[in-house]
C-alpha positions as CSV (number, residue, x, y, z in Angstrom):
1,M,-101.8,-107.3,-21.6
2,T,-100.2,-107.1,-18.1
3,V,-99.3,-103.7,-16.8
4,T,-96.5,-103.7,-14.2
5,T,-96.3,-100.7,-11.8
6,S,-93.5,-99.8,-9.6
7,Q,-94.2,-100.1,-5.9
8,S,-92.9,-97.7,-3.4
9,P,-91.1,-99.0,-0.3
10,P,-93.0,-99.4,2.9
11,G,-93.5,-96.3,4.8
12,D,-93.0,-94.1,1.7
13,Q,-96.4,-92.5,1.4
14,G,-96.5,-89.5,-0.9
15,P,-99.3,-86.9,-0.8
16,G,-101.3,-88.7,-3.5
17,T,-101.2,-92.2,-1.9
18,R,-104.5,-93.9,-1.0
19,P,-104.9,-95.4,2.5
20,N,-104.5,-99.1,2.9
21,P,-108.0,-100.7,3.2
22,A,-106.5,-103.7,5.1
23,G,-106.0,-101.7,8.2
24,P,-105.0,-98.4,9.7
25,V,-101.7,-96.8,8.5
26,E,-99.2,-96.5,11.3
27,T,-97.5,-93.2,11.1
28,P,-93.9,-93.1,12.4
29,A,-93.1,-91.1,15.5
30,P,-91.7,-87.7,14.8
31,A,-88.0,-87.3,15.2
32,P,-86.9,-85.2,18.2
33,A,-86.0,-81.6,17.3
34,T,-82.4,-80.8,16.9
35,Q,-81.0,-79.0,19.9
36,L,-77.8,-76.9,20.0
37,P,-75.5,-77.8,22.9
38,G,-75.1,-75.3,25.6
39,R,-78.1,-73.1,24.6
40,R,-79.0,-70.7,27.3
41,P,-82.6,-69.6,27.9
42,G,-81.9,-66.1,26.7
43,G,-80.8,-67.3,23.3
44,S,-77.0,-66.9,23.6
45,S,-74.9,-70.0,23.3
46,T,-71.9,-70.8,25.4
47,R,-68.8,-71.3,23.3
48,G,-66.2,-73.9,24.1
49,E,-62.6,-73.2,24.9
50,S,-61.3,-70.5,22.6
51,R,-58.3,-71.4,20.4
52,R,-55.1,-69.8,21.6
53,N,-53.3,-67.7,19.0
54,L,-49.6,-68.3,19.6
55,S,-48.5,-65.6,17.2
56,T,-50.2,-62.8,19.1
57,L,-48.1,-60.9,21.7
58,R,-50.2,-60.0,24.7
59,A,-49.5,-57.6,27.5
60,T,-49.0,-60.5,29.9
61,D,-46.2,-61.9,27.7
62,V,-44.4,-58.5,27.8
63,Y,-44.8,-58.3,31.5
64,A,-43.5,-61.9,31.9
65,M,-40.5,-61.1,29.8
66,L,-39.6,-57.9,31.6
67,G,-40.1,-59.5,35.0
68,A,-38.0,-62.5,34.1
69,G,-35.2,-60.3,32.9
70,A,-35.3,-58.1,36.0
71,A,-35.3,-61.1,38.3
72,A,-32.5,-62.8,36.4
73,L,-30.3,-59.7,36.7
74,A,-31.1,-59.3,40.4
75,I,-30.4,-62.9,41.3
76,T,-27.2,-63.0,39.3
77,W,-26.0,-59.8,40.9
78,V,-26.6,-61.2,44.4
79,M,-24.8,-64.4,43.4
80,F,-21.7,-62.5,42.1
81,D,-21.5,-59.8,44.6
82,R,-22.8,-61.3,47.9
83,L,-23.0,-65.1,47.9
84,L,-20.4,-66.7,45.6
85,P,-16.8,-65.7,44.5
86,F,-17.8,-65.4,40.9
87,N,-16.4,-62.7,38.5
88,G,-16.1,-62.1,34.8
89,A,-18.5,-60.5,32.3
90,L,-18.9,-63.7,30.2
91,G,-20.0,-65.8,33.2
92,F,-22.4,-63.0,34.3
93,V,-24.1,-62.9,30.9
94,V,-24.4,-66.7,30.6
95,I,-26.0,-67.0,34.1
96,V,-28.3,-64.1,33.4
97,Y,-29.5,-65.7,30.2
98,G,-30.1,-69.2,31.8
99,L,-32.0,-67.7,34.7
100,F,-34.0,-65.5,32.3
101,I,-35.2,-68.6,30.2
102,G,-36.1,-70.5,33.3
103,L,-38.0,-67.7,35.0
104,Y,-39.8,-66.8,31.8
105,A,-41.0,-70.4,31.4
106,L,-42.2,-70.3,35.0
107,L,-44.1,-67.1,34.6
108,V,-45.7,-68.2,31.3
109,S,-46.8,-71.5,32.9
110,F,-49.1,-69.6,35.2
111,D,-51.4,-68.7,32.3
112,E,-50.7,-71.2,29.6
113,D,-50.6,-75.0,29.2
114,G,-47.6,-77.1,28.1
115,P,-47.6,-76.5,24.3
116,A,-48.0,-72.8,24.7
117,V,-45.1,-72.7,27.3
118,R,-42.8,-74.6,25.0
119,D,-43.7,-72.4,22.1
120,R,-43.0,-69.2,24.1
121,V,-39.7,-70.5,25.4
122,A,-38.6,-71.6,22.0
123,A,-39.6,-68.2,20.5
124,A,-37.6,-66.4,23.3
125,I,-34.5,-68.5,22.6
126,V,-34.6,-68.1,18.8
127,Q,-35.3,-64.4,19.0
128,S,-32.6,-63.8,21.6
129,L,-30.0,-65.7,19.5
130,G,-31.0,-63.7,16.5
131,L,-30.5,-60.5,18.5
132,V,-27.1,-61.7,19.6
133,M,-26.0,-62.4,16.0
134,L,-27.3,-59.0,14.9
135,A,-25.4,-57.3,17.8
136,V,-22.2,-59.1,16.9
137,L,-22.5,-58.1,13.3
138,A,-23.2,-54.5,14.2
139,F,-20.3,-54.4,16.6
140,V,-17.9,-55.7,13.9
141,V,-19.1,-53.1,11.4
142,V,-19.1,-50.2,13.9
143,Y,-15.7,-51.1,15.4
144,T,-14.2,-51.3,11.9
145,L,-15.6,-48.0,10.9
146,Y,-14.5,-46.4,14.2
147,E,-10.9,-47.6,14.0
148,G,-10.6,-46.5,10.4
149,R,-12.3,-43.1,10.9
150,K,-8.9,-41.3,10.6
151,A,-8.0,-42.8,7.2
152,L,-11.4,-42.8,5.5
153,P,-11.9,-39.0,5.1
154,H,-8.7,-38.6,3.1
155,L,-9.2,-38.6,-0.7
156,N,-5.7,-39.8,-1.3
157,F,-6.6,-43.0,0.6
158,Y,-8.6,-44.1,-2.4
159,T,-6.5,-42.7,-5.3
160,Q,-2.9,-43.4,-4.2
161,S,-0.9,-46.5,-3.5
162,M,1.6,-47.3,-0.8
163,G,4.6,-47.2,-3.1
164,D,5.7,-43.7,-1.9
165,A,4.4,-43.9,1.7
166,G,6.7,-45.1,4.4
167,P,5.9,-46.2,7.9
168,L,6.3,-42.7,9.3
169,E,4.3,-40.9,6.6
170,P,1.1,-39.2,7.7
171,L,-2.3,-40.3,6.5
172,S,-2.3,-37.6,3.8
173,V,0.2,-39.6,1.9
174,G,-0.5,-43.1,0.4
175,G,-3.6,-45.2,-0.1
176,I,-5.0,-48.5,-1.1
177,S,-5.8,-48.0,-4.8
178,H,-3.5,-50.9,-5.7
179,A,-5.5,-53.2,-3.4
180,I,-8.9,-52.0,-4.8
181,V,-7.7,-52.6,-8.4
182,G,-6.3,-56.0,-7.5
183,T,-9.5,-57.1,-5.7
184,L,-11.7,-56.0,-8.6
185,W,-9.5,-57.9,-11.2
186,M,-9.4,-61.1,-9.1
187,I,-13.1,-61.2,-8.3
188,S,-14.0,-60.4,-11.9
189,I,-11.9,-63.2,-13.3
190,A,-13.1,-65.6,-10.7
191,L,-16.8,-64.8,-11.4
192,L,-16.2,-65.2,-15.2
193,I,-15.0,-68.7,-14.4
194,C,-17.3,-69.7,-11.6
195,I,-20.7,-68.5,-12.8
196,P,-21.0,-70.5,-16.0
197,A,-19.2,-73.5,-14.7
198,G,-21.1,-73.5,-11.4
199,L,-24.5,-73.1,-13.0
200,V,-23.9,-75.7,-15.7
201,C,-22.6,-78.2,-13.1
202,A,-25.7,-77.6,-10.9
203,V,-28.0,-78.1,-13.9
204,F,-26.2,-81.3,-14.7
205,L,-26.6,-82.6,-11.2
206,N,-30.4,-82.1,-11.3
207,E,-31.3,-82.8,-15.0
208,V,-29.0,-85.7,-15.7
209,P,-29.3,-88.2,-12.8
210,G,-27.1,-91.2,-12.6
211,G,-24.0,-92.7,-11.0
212,F,-21.6,-90.0,-12.5
213,S,-23.8,-87.2,-11.2
214,R,-23.8,-88.7,-7.7
215,F,-20.0,-89.0,-7.8
216,V,-19.7,-85.3,-8.9
217,R,-22.1,-84.2,-6.1
218,T,-20.0,-86.1,-3.5
219,I,-16.8,-84.4,-4.8
220,V,-18.5,-81.0,-4.6
221,E,-19.7,-81.5,-1.1
222,A,-16.2,-82.5,0.0
223,M,-14.7,-79.4,-1.7
224,T,-17.0,-77.1,0.3
225,A,-14.9,-77.8,3.4
226,L,-11.6,-77.5,1.6
227,P,-9.1,-75.3,3.5
228,S,-8.1,-72.2,1.6
229,I,-4.4,-72.8,1.9
230,V,-4.8,-76.1,0.1
231,A,-6.4,-74.3,-2.9
232,G,-3.5,-71.8,-2.9
233,L,-0.9,-74.6,-2.8
234,F,-2.7,-76.5,-5.6
235,I,-2.6,-73.4,-7.9
236,Y,0.9,-72.7,-6.9
237,A,2.1,-76.2,-7.7
238,T,0.2,-76.5,-11.0
239,F,0.0,-73.1,-12.5
240,I,3.2,-71.5,-11.2
241,L,5.7,-74.3,-10.7
242,S,4.6,-76.9,-13.3
243,L,3.4,-74.5,-16.1
244,G,6.1,-71.9,-15.4
245,F,3.8,-68.9,-14.9
246,G,4.8,-66.3,-12.3
247,Q,2.9,-64.9,-9.4
248,S,0.1,-62.7,-10.8
249,G,-3.5,-61.7,-10.4
250,L,-4.6,-64.5,-12.7
251,A,-3.1,-67.1,-10.5
252,A,-4.8,-65.6,-7.5
253,A,-8.1,-65.6,-9.4
254,L,-7.7,-69.3,-10.2
255,A,-7.1,-70.0,-6.5
256,I,-10.2,-68.0,-5.5
257,S,-12.2,-69.8,-8.1
258,V,-11.3,-73.1,-6.5
259,M,-12.8,-71.8,-3.3
260,M,-15.9,-70.2,-4.9
261,L,-16.9,-72.9,-7.3
262,P,-18.1,-75.6,-4.8
263,I,-20.1,-73.0,-2.8
264,I,-21.9,-71.8,-6.0
265,I,-22.5,-75.4,-7.2
266,R,-23.9,-76.6,-3.9
267,A,-26.2,-73.6,-3.4
268,A,-27.4,-73.6,-7.0
269,D,-28.1,-77.3,-6.8
270,V,-30.4,-76.8,-3.8
271,V,-32.2,-74.0,-5.5
272,I,-32.8,-75.8,-8.8
273,R,-34.0,-78.9,-6.9
274,L,-36.8,-76.7,-5.4
275,V,-38.3,-75.9,-8.9
276,P,-41.6,-77.8,-9.1
277,G,-41.5,-80.9,-11.3
278,T,-44.9,-80.0,-12.8
279,L,-43.3,-77.1,-14.6
280,R,-40.8,-79.4,-16.3
281,E,-43.5,-81.9,-17.2
282,A,-45.7,-79.2,-18.7
283,S,-42.8,-78.0,-20.9
284,Y,-41.9,-81.6,-22.0
285,A,-45.6,-82.2,-22.7
286,L,-45.5,-79.3,-25.3
287,G,-42.7,-81.0,-27.1
288,T,-39.9,-78.8,-25.8
289,S,-36.4,-80.2,-25.6
290,R,-34.4,-80.5,-22.4
291,W,-32.1,-77.6,-22.9
292,R,-34.9,-75.3,-23.9
293,T,-36.8,-76.4,-20.7
294,V,-33.8,-75.6,-18.6
295,W,-33.2,-72.2,-20.3
296,H,-36.8,-71.0,-20.4
297,V,-38.4,-72.7,-17.4
298,V,-35.9,-73.9,-14.8
299,L,-33.4,-71.1,-14.7
300,P,-35.9,-68.2,-14.9
301,T,-37.9,-69.8,-12.1
302,S,-34.9,-70.1,-9.8
303,R,-33.3,-66.8,-10.8
304,S,-33.4,-65.2,-7.3
305,G,-32.0,-68.2,-5.6
306,L,-29.2,-68.5,-8.2
307,T,-28.3,-64.9,-7.5
308,T,-28.0,-65.7,-3.8
309,A,-25.8,-68.6,-4.7
310,V,-23.4,-66.4,-6.6
311,I,-23.4,-63.8,-3.8
312,L,-22.5,-66.6,-1.3
313,G,-19.6,-67.7,-3.5
314,T,-18.4,-64.1,-4.0
315,A,-18.5,-63.4,-0.2
316,R,-16.3,-66.5,0.3
317,G,-13.8,-65.6,-2.4
318,V,-13.5,-61.8,-1.7
319,G,-12.3,-62.4,1.8
320,E,-9.5,-65.0,1.1
321,T,-6.0,-64.0,2.1
322,S,-3.7,-67.0,2.1
323,P,-4.3,-68.2,-1.5
324,V,-3.7,-64.6,-2.7
325,L,-0.4,-64.4,-0.7
326,L,0.8,-67.7,-2.2
327,T,-0.2,-67.1,-5.8
328,A,-0.1,-63.3,-6.3
329,G,2.6,-62.3,-3.8
330,F,2.6,-58.9,-2.2
331,T,3.4,-55.4,-3.6
332,Q,2.8,-51.9,-2.6
333,E,2.8,-50.6,-6.2
334,L,-0.2,-50.2,-8.4
335,N,-0.4,-53.1,-11.0
336,T,-3.2,-53.0,-13.5
337,N,-2.1,-56.1,-15.5
338,P,-3.4,-59.3,-13.9
339,L,-1.3,-61.5,-16.2
340,H,2.1,-60.4,-15.0
341,D,3.8,-59.2,-11.8
342,P,2.5,-59.5,-8.2
343,M,-0.8,-58.1,-7.2
344,V,-2.4,-57.5,-3.9
345,S,-6.0,-57.7,-2.7
346,L,-7.9,-55.8,0.0
347,P,-7.9,-58.6,2.6
348,L,-4.1,-59.1,2.2
349,A,-3.4,-55.4,2.3
350,A,-5.5,-55.1,5.5
351,F,-3.6,-58.0,7.0
352,K,-0.2,-56.5,6.2
353,L,-1.1,-53.0,7.4
354,V,-2.5,-54.2,10.7
355,E,0.7,-56.2,11.4
356,S,2.7,-52.9,11.6
357,P,3.0,-51.3,15.0
358,E,2.6,-47.8,13.5
359,P,-0.7,-46.1,14.3
360,T,-1.0,-44.7,10.8
361,Y,-0.6,-48.2,9.3
362,I,-3.2,-49.6,11.7
363,A,-5.7,-46.9,10.8
364,R,-5.1,-47.6,7.1
365,G,-5.6,-51.3,7.8
366,F,-9.0,-50.8,9.4
367,G,-9.9,-48.3,6.6
368,T,-9.1,-51.0,4.1
369,A,-11.4,-53.4,5.9
370,A,-14.2,-50.8,5.8
371,V,-13.7,-50.4,2.0
372,L,-13.9,-54.1,1.7
373,L,-17.3,-54.2,3.5
374,V,-18.6,-51.4,1.2
375,L,-17.4,-53.3,-1.9
376,V,-19.2,-56.4,-0.8
377,L,-22.3,-54.4,-0.2
378,V,-22.1,-52.8,-3.7
379,L,-21.7,-56.3,-5.3
380,F,-24.7,-57.5,-3.4
381,V,-26.8,-54.6,-4.6
382,I,-25.7,-55.0,-8.2
383,A,-26.5,-58.7,-8.1
384,R,-30.0,-58.0,-6.6
385,V,-30.8,-55.4,-9.2
386,F,-29.9,-57.6,-12.1
387,G,-31.1,-61.0,-10.8
388,G,-33.3,-60.4,-7.8
389,R,-36.6,-60.5,-9.7
390,G,-38.9,-63.4,-8.9
391,P,-40.6,-65.7,-11.4
392,G,-42.9,-63.9,-13.8
393,Q,-41.5,-60.4,-13.1
394,L,-40.4,-58.8,-16.3
395,T,-38.3,-55.8,-17.0
396,R,-39.6,-52.9,-19.0
397,R,-37.8,-54.1,-22.1
398,Q,-39.2,-57.6,-21.7
399,E,-42.7,-56.2,-21.3
400,H,-42.4,-54.1,-24.5
401,R,-41.1,-57.2,-26.3
402,R,-44.0,-59.2,-25.1
403,V,-46.5,-56.5,-26.2
404,R,-44.9,-56.3,-29.7
405,G,-45.1,-60.1,-30.0
406,S,-48.8,-60.1,-29.0
407,R,-49.5,-57.4,-31.6
408,R,-47.8,-59.5,-34.3
409,D,-49.8,-62.5,-33.3
410,A,-53.0,-60.5,-33.5
411,R,-52.2,-59.3,-37.0
412,R,-51.3,-62.8,-38.1
413,F,-54.6,-64.2,-36.7
414,A,-56.6,-61.4,-38.5
415,E,-54.9,-62.2,-41.8
416,Y,-55.5,-65.9,-41.2
417,A,-59.3,-65.2,-40.7
418,T,-59.4,-63.0,-43.8
419,D,-58.0,-65.7,-46.0
420,D,-60.6,-68.2,-44.8
421,R,-63.5,-66.0,-45.9
422,P,-65.2,-66.9,-49.3
423,P,-64.6,-64.3,-52.1
424,A,-67.4,-61.8,-52.7
425,G,-69.4,-62.2,-56.0
426,P,-71.9,-64.6,-57.5
427,A,-72.5,-67.7,-55.6
428,S,-70.4,-70.6,-56.7
429,T,-71.6,-74.2,-56.9
430,S,-68.2,-75.5,-55.7
431,P,-67.7,-75.4,-52.0
432,A,-65.2,-72.9,-50.6
433,P,-61.8,-74.3,-49.8
434,T,-61.2,-74.8,-46.2
435,R,-57.9,-74.6,-44.3
436,S,-57.2,-77.3,-41.9
437,T,-55.5,-76.4,-38.6
438,P,-53.3,-78.8,-36.8
C-alpha cells in the first residue's frame, strides 16, 4: 500500500517541520518594518494639507465681503461724483454690484485657490440674487398694504358691494364683497375641474407610455405658454357665442380652467416621474393591479409635490383678469349665482378701481389687491394642511384605523393557531388534520 502525503511549498516551514538533512535551511531575510510617513522623533506625525470646508463661513470671508462692498461703494461714488458724468440710481446699483463681485473675488484669491474662489464667487452671486428677489417681493407686499391702509380698517369694505357707492362716496360706504364672492366661486369651480382632470392626465402620461402620451405631453407643454386672452376668446367663442350661454361666473371658471390645467398637469407629471420605480415593481410583484398601485403607492408617495402643483395652478388662475372680463363681464352688484348674470373677480375689481382718478377708488383698489394676497395665502395654508404630509406620515384617524386593523389580524391569527391544535382527550391513532397554508 502506497501512502501519499501532501507536500508543503518551498519555504513554508511550520513549527513542527524537521530540518532538511541535505543541507542548511536558508531563512528568508526579514521584511523591513513599516514606517509611517512624516513621523517626527517626538512621536507626533505631520498631517498633509487639510481639506477645505467650503460650507463654513470664516471671519476672513466676512471681512472680504464687507471690504469689497465698502470699496465698491467708494469707487462708484468717486466715478459718479468726481470723474465721469454718470447719474441715475439704476446705473449706480449695477456698477456697485459688478465692482463688488470683482473685488470680492480678488480678496478671496489671496487666501484660497482657484476652486474655492469660484465657489465663493458663485455663492455670493446666488445669495445676492436671492436677496434681490426677496426684497422685490417684500416691496410689492408692503407697498400694496401701505397704499390700501385707508380702506382695509373699514368693516364695510368686506361686507358691502360697490352698487350704492359712487366715485365721491367716502370709504365708509361700499366694499368688495361682490368681488370676493365671485373669486371664490370661480376658483372653486376651476379647481373642481382641474384637480381630477390634471392628476388623471399626469398619471396617464407616466403610467401609459406610448405615441399618444407623447403627443398629449407635447400639447400640454405648448399650452403652458398660452396667452390668457386666447383662453378667454376660446371660451367666449364656444361657450357664449356657439352654445348660447350668457356671460357668467361659470364661463369665467372655464376660461380660468384652460389656464390652470396645463400648469397642474406639467407640475404633477414631473412630481410623479420622481417616484422610485422600485416601489412600483414591488407592488406589481405582490400581484397588485396598475390602478391599485397608482392609488395606494404612486399618489401617496407624491402627495406633497401634487399639492404644490395644485397651488401653482391656483396661483396662475386666481390672478387672471382678461379672461374674466371677456367671459364674466363686469358688475358692481353682488351676484351669488355663477350660472347667470355677470360676475366680477378680485383682480378685475382692482384693475377697474385703480383706473379711476379718485383717491377713494385708488385706495379701494390697493385694498382689493391686499385681500387677494391674503386669499392666496389662506388657500396655500389649507392645501398644505390637507396635503402637505410626506410619504408614510399618517393622520390620527389613519393611525387609529391601522391599529384596529392590526388588532383584528392578531385575533384572526390567534383563532387560526387555536384551530390547528389537536383536541384534548385520549390519544388517537389517526394523525391530526393539518391545514395547509398558501
